C-alpha positions in Angstrom: -14.0 8.6 40.7 -17.4 7.1 40.6 -18.7 4.8 37.9 -22.0 6.2 36.7 -24.6 4.9 34.3 -26.2 7.9 32.5 -29.4 7.2 30.6 -30.9 10.0 28.5 -28.6 12.4 26.7 -30.9 15.0 25.3 -30.6 18.8 25.5 -30.1 18.7 29.2 -28.7 15.2 29.8 -25.9 15.5 27.2 -24.3 18.6 28.9 -24.8 17.1 32.3 -23.0 13.9 31.3 -20.1 15.9 29.9 -19.7 17.8 33.1 -19.6 14.6 35.1 -16.8 13.4 32.8 -15.0 16.7 33.3 -15.3 16.2 37.0 -13.4 12.9 36.7 -16.2 10.3 36.9 -16.4 7.3 34.6 -19.6 7.2 32.5 -21.4 4.4 30.8 -24.0 6.0 28.6 -27.2 5.0 26.8 -29.6 6.9 24.6 -31.8 6.1 21.6 -30.1 8.8 19.6 -26.8 7.7 18.0 -25.8 11.3 17.5 -26.3 12.1 21.2 -24.2 9.0 22.2 -21.4 9.9 19.8 -21.3 13.5 21.2 -20.7 12.3 24.7 -18.5 9.4 23.6 -16.3 12.1 22.0 -15.3 13.4 25.5 -14.9 10.0 27.2 -18.3 8.4 27.7 -18.5 4.6 27.1 -21.5 3.6 24.9 -23.6 0.7 26.2 -26.0 -1.4 24.1 -28.9 -0.9 26.4 -29.9 0.8 29.6 -29.3 -2.5 31.5 -25.9 -2.8 30.0 -25.0 0.7 31.0 -25.7 -0.2 34.6 -23.2 -3.1 34.7 -20.8 -2.3 37.5 -22.2 1.2 38.0 -22.3 2.6 41.5 -24.8 5.4 40.5 -27.5 5.5 37.9 -28.7 8.8 36.5 -31.8 9.0 34.3 -32.9 12.1 32.3 -36.0 11.1 30.5 -39.0 12.9 28.8 -41.9 11.9 31.0 -43.2 9.8 33.9 -44.2 6.9 31.7 -40.6 6.6 30.5 -39.2 6.7 34.0 -41.6 4.1 35.2 -40.8 1.8 32.3 -37.0 2.1 32.7 -37.1 1.3 36.4 -40.1 -0.9 37.1 -41.2 -2.2 33.7 -40.4 -5.7 32.4 -36.7 -6.2 32.8 -36.6 -2.8 34.5 -33.4 -1.6 36.2 -34.7 -2.4 39.7 -34.6 -6.1 38.7 -30.9 -6.1 38.0 -29.3 -3.4 40.1 -27.2 -4.3 43.2 -28.7 -3.0 46.5 -25.8 -0.7 47.0 -26.7 1.3 43.8 -27.9 4.9 44.1 -30.5 5.9 41.5 -31.0 9.6 40.7 -33.8 10.5 38.3 -33.2 14.1 37.1 -36.3 14.0 34.8 -39.2 16.5 35.4 -42.2 14.2 35.9 -45.3 13.9 38.0 -44.7 13.5 41.7 -46.9 10.4 42.0 -44.7 8.5 39.6 -41.6 9.6 41.5 -43.2 8.4 44.7 -44.1 5.0 43.1 -40.7 4.4 41.7 -39.1 5.5 45.0 -41.3 3.0 46.9 -40.5 0.2 44.4 -36.8 1.0 44.7 -37.0 0.9 48.5 -38.7 -2.4 48.5 -35.8 -3.7 46.4 -33.3 -2.3 48.9 -32.1 0.3 46.4 -31.7 4.0 47.2 -33.6 6.3 44.9 -34.0 10.1 44.7 -36.0 12.3 42.3 -33.6 15.1 41.5 -35.2 17.5 39.0 -33.2 20.5 37.9 -33.6 24.2 37.3 -31.6 26.5 35.2 -32.2 25.3 31.6 -29.7 24.3 28.9 -27.3 27.2 29.7 -26.9 26.1 33.3 -26.6 22.4 32.2 -23.7 23.4 30.0 -22.1 25.6 32.6 -22.5 23.1 35.4 -24.5 25.5 37.5 -27.8 23.7 37.7 -30.0 23.8 40.8 -31.2 20.4 42.1 -34.4 19.7 44.1 -34.1 16.3 45.7 -36.7 13.9 47.1 -35.6 10.9 49.1 -33.9 9.9 52.3 -31.3 11.9 54.0 -28.8 9.1 53.6 -29.4 9.0 49.8 -29.1 12.8 49.7 -25.7 12.7 51.3 -24.5 10.0 48.9 -25.9 12.0 46.0 -24.4 15.4 46.8 -20.9 14.7 45.5 -22.3 13.5 42.2 -24.7 16.3 41.8 -22.0 18.9 42.5 -20.4 17.7 39.3 -23.4 19.1 37.4 -24.6 21.9 39.6 -24.0 24.7 42.0 -23.1 23.3 45.4 -25.2 26.1 47.1 -28.2 25.2 45.0 -28.6 21.5 45.9 -31.6 21.1 48.2 -33.2 18.2 50.1 -36.8 19.0 49.7 -38.2 15.9 51.5 -39.1 12.3 50.8 -39.5 10.7 47.4 -41.6 12.9 45.1 -40.8 16.1 47.0 -38.3 17.2 44.5 -40.9 17.1 41.8 -43.4 19.1 43.9 -40.7 21.7 44.5 -39.9 21.9 40.7 -43.6 22.3 39.8 -44.0 25.0 42.4 -40.9 26.9 41.2 -41.8 26.7 37.5 -45.3 27.8 38.1 -44.0 31.0 39.8 -41.5 31.4 37.0 -44.2 31.4 34.4 -46.4 33.8 36.3 -43.6 36.4 36.9 -42.4 36.0 33.3 -45.9 36.9 32.0 -46.2 39.7 34.5 -42.8 41.1 33.5 -43.8 41.0 29.8 -47.1 42.8 30.6 -45.3 45.5 32.6 -42.6 46.1 30.0 -45.2 46.2 27.2 -47.3 48.7 29.2 -44.3 50.9 29.7 -43.1 50.7 26.1 -46.6 51.6 24.8 -46.6 54.6 27.1 -43.3 55.7 25.7 -40.8 54.4 28.2 -37.6 52.7 27.2 -37.9 49.0 28.2 -34.2 48.9 29.3 -34.8 51.9 31.6 -38.0 50.5 33.0 -36.2 47.2 33.6 -33.6 49.0 35.7 -36.3 50.8 37.6 -38.2 47.6 38.5 -34.9 45.8 39.3 -34.2 48.5 41.9 -37.8 48.4 43.2 -40.3 45.9 44.6 -41.1 44.5 41.2 -37.6 42.9 40.9 -37.6 39.3 39.9 -35.5 36.6 38.2 -36.8 37.4 34.7 -35.6 41.0 35.0 -32.3 40.0 36.6 -31.0 37.3 34.2 -33.6 36.6 31.5 -35.1 39.8 30.3 -37.8 39.0 27.7 -37.5 42.3 25.8 -35.2 42.0 22.8 -31.8 43.8 23.0 -32.1 44.7 26.7 -29.9 41.8 27.8 -27.4 40.6 25.3 -27.2 37.0 26.5 -30.9 36.4 27.0 -32.9 34.3 24.5 -34.9 37.4 23.7 -31.9 39.0 22.1 -31.1 35.9 20.1 -34.3 35.2 18.3 -35.8 33.5 21.3 -33.7 30.4 20.7 -34.1 28.3 23.9 -33.2 28.3 26.7 -36.2 26.7 28.0 -38.8 25.9 25.4 -42.5 26.8 25.5 -43.3 23.1 25.1 -41.4 22.4 28.4 -43.2 25.2 30.2 -46.5 23.8 29.1 -45.5 20.4 30.4 -44.4 21.8 33.8 -47.4 24.0 34.3 -49.5 20.9 33.6 -47.6 19.1 36.3 -48.2 22.0 38.7 -51.9 22.0 38.0 -51.9 18.3 38.9 -50.1 19.0 42.2 -52.5 21.9 43.0 -55.5 19.7 42.3 -54.2 16.9 44.4 -53.5 19.2 47.3 -56.7 21.2 47.2 -55.2 24.5 46.0 -57.2 26.7 43.6 -54.2 27.9 41.6 -56.0 30.4 39.4 -52.8 32.3 38.3 -51.1 29.0 37.6 -54.0 27.8 35.4 -54.2 31.1 33.6 -50.4 30.9 32.9 -51.0 27.4 31.5 -53.8 28.6 29.3 -51.7 31.5 27.9 -48.7 29.2 27.2 -50.9 26.6 25.6 -52.4 29.2 23.3 -48.8 30.4 22.4 -47.8 26.8 21.8 -50.9 26.2 19.6 -49.8 29.1 17.4 -46.6 27.2 16.5 -44.2 28.6 19.0 -43.6 25.5 21.1 -39.9 25.3 20.2 -39.2 28.9 21.0 -37.9 30.1 24.4 -40.7 30.5 27.0 -39.8 34.3 27.3 -41.3 34.6 23.8 -44.6 34.9 25.5 -43.8 38.6 25.2 -44.9 38.4 21.5 -48.3 37.2 22.6 -48.6 40.0 25.2 -47.6 42.6 22.6 -50.3 41.6 20.1 -52.8 44.5 19.5 
């Protein structure tokens, strides 16, 4: 059993914390939401009065926060965690943030003698609840080996990857979600084209799954309503993975592309389409709801 401080119990963090408790770890938890704290306390989490208090005696710190500014503040701000943690502590930031902030926090942690990894996740709320998340990790090999047993309490052991040094996990996440957005839009366009020509979207989906157009959206997340019973499309596009989050991730991908000299035209086009969908009031819907925009006359 490992004593873990878990900071940030939102839609993803809450289920992740519960899975760590189910795996036998002891959790000291902190969040600004009393309801989120109560939910995890109900299955064994111990509520702390602050992020700093949650870390008292913890061997591992896990943060799941909205943006890079929050991660920077929690770790390196005034009274940040790096000023109080023991050098033996392992810090895992599962937030999806910009790679530059991840590198900066990783450097600051290293200067304090503390192991830090950025460990963003893939799989959405359903995978967080099921404990089958994929982890993309940036940091040292030593930190990765220490992190693996903890991450396996929240994810699929075969989907835990060491991407490279600090910040590499965030680059991998940005690259993955850019491709995800592009093939989701392409899948929506292909299904709409077929439907408008008189094809059954379910039949066309099977054809493409057996052909070179096969992709993850067709396999497990079909965007056409009533083709796949468990997909958000068949459940009113309840997320899932929100449009708001896809816009955020595509923005991060655009930053990585610019900083590395890549002209990511398809990535930027996907961002523009999702931003337009968001601006029409669909930010809280699942990202597969982009089908509705594609189907507009």
